[in-house]
C-alpha positions as CSV (number, residue, x, y, z in Angstrom):
1,M,3.4,28.5,-23.3
2,S,3.6,26.0,-20.2
3,D,3.2,22.2,-20.4
4,S,1.8,22.0,-17.0
5,P,-1.5,20.4,-16.4
6,K,-4.5,22.7,-16.3
7,G,-6.2,21.3,-13.4
8,F,-9.9,20.2,-13.2
9,D,-12.3,21.2,-16.1
10,W,-14.9,22.7,-13.7
11,P,-17.6,23.4,-16.3
12,A,-17.6,19.7,-17.6
13,L,-17.7,18.4,-14.1
14,M,-20.6,20.6,-13.1
15,R,-22.4,19.7,-16.4
16,V,-22.1,15.9,-15.5
17,A,-23.0,16.7,-11.8
18,Y,-26.2,18.8,-12.8
19,Q,-27.4,17.2,-15.9
20,Q,-26.4,13.6,-15.7
21,L,-26.5,13.0,-11.9
22,G,-29.1,15.3,-11.2
23,L,-27.0,17.0,-8.4
24,K,-28.2,20.5,-6.8
25,P,-25.0,22.8,-6.7
26,E,-25.0,22.7,-2.8
27,E,-24.8,18.9,-3.1
28,F,-22.0,18.9,-5.8
29,W,-19.9,21.2,-3.7
30,R,-20.0,19.3,-0.6
31,L,-18.8,16.3,-2.3
32,T,-15.2,15.1,-1.9
33,P,-13.4,14.2,-5.3
34,T,-13.6,10.6,-4.2
35,E,-17.3,10.7,-3.6
36,F,-17.9,12.3,-7.1
37,M,-15.8,9.6,-8.7
38,M,-17.9,7.0,-7.1
39,L,-21.0,8.5,-8.4
40,L,-19.6,8.5,-11.9
41,G,-19.6,4.6,-11.6
42,P,-16.8,2.1,-12.1
43,E,-13.5,2.9,-13.6
44,T,-13.1,1.6,-17.3
45,G,-9.3,1.2,-16.8
46,A,-7.5,-2.0,-16.3
47,A,-8.0,-3.9,-13.0
48,P,-5.4,-4.1,-10.5
49,M,-3.0,-7.0,-10.7
50,G,-4.4,-10.0,-8.9
51,R,-2.5,-12.4,-6.5
52,D,-2.2,-15.1,-9.1
53,A,-0.7,-12.8,-11.7
54,F,1.7,-11.4,-9.0
55,E,2.9,-14.8,-8.1
56,A,3.4,-15.8,-11.6
57,L,5.4,-12.5,-12.2
58,L,7.4,-13.0,-9.1
59,A,8.2,-16.7,-10.1
60,R,9.4,-15.4,-13.5
61,F,11.4,-12.6,-12.1
62,P,12.5,-13.6,-8.5
63,D,14.1,-11.0,-6.3
64,T,17.8,-11.5,-6.1
65,S,20.4,-9.8,-4.0
66,Q,22.9,-7.6,-5.7
67,E,25.3,-7.9,-2.4
68,G,25.1,-11.7,-2.2
69,G,23.4,-11.6,1.1
70,D,21.1,-14.2,2.7
71,D,18.2,-13.6,0.3
């Protein structure tokens, strides 16, 4: 038995495309993966780190040189 990913769940993707999005098969197959993901709507995951959060993280953990250079 392999632990490698199985790839796309094509039947599930086609069900979403045809039933929920109302796409025709030829429309679905012409889409790029990025276009299809955009049609599905906004991601529900965490938003990328904003500049303010990055600056706070940088202030808390400043870059330092391990070699004692002019950083």
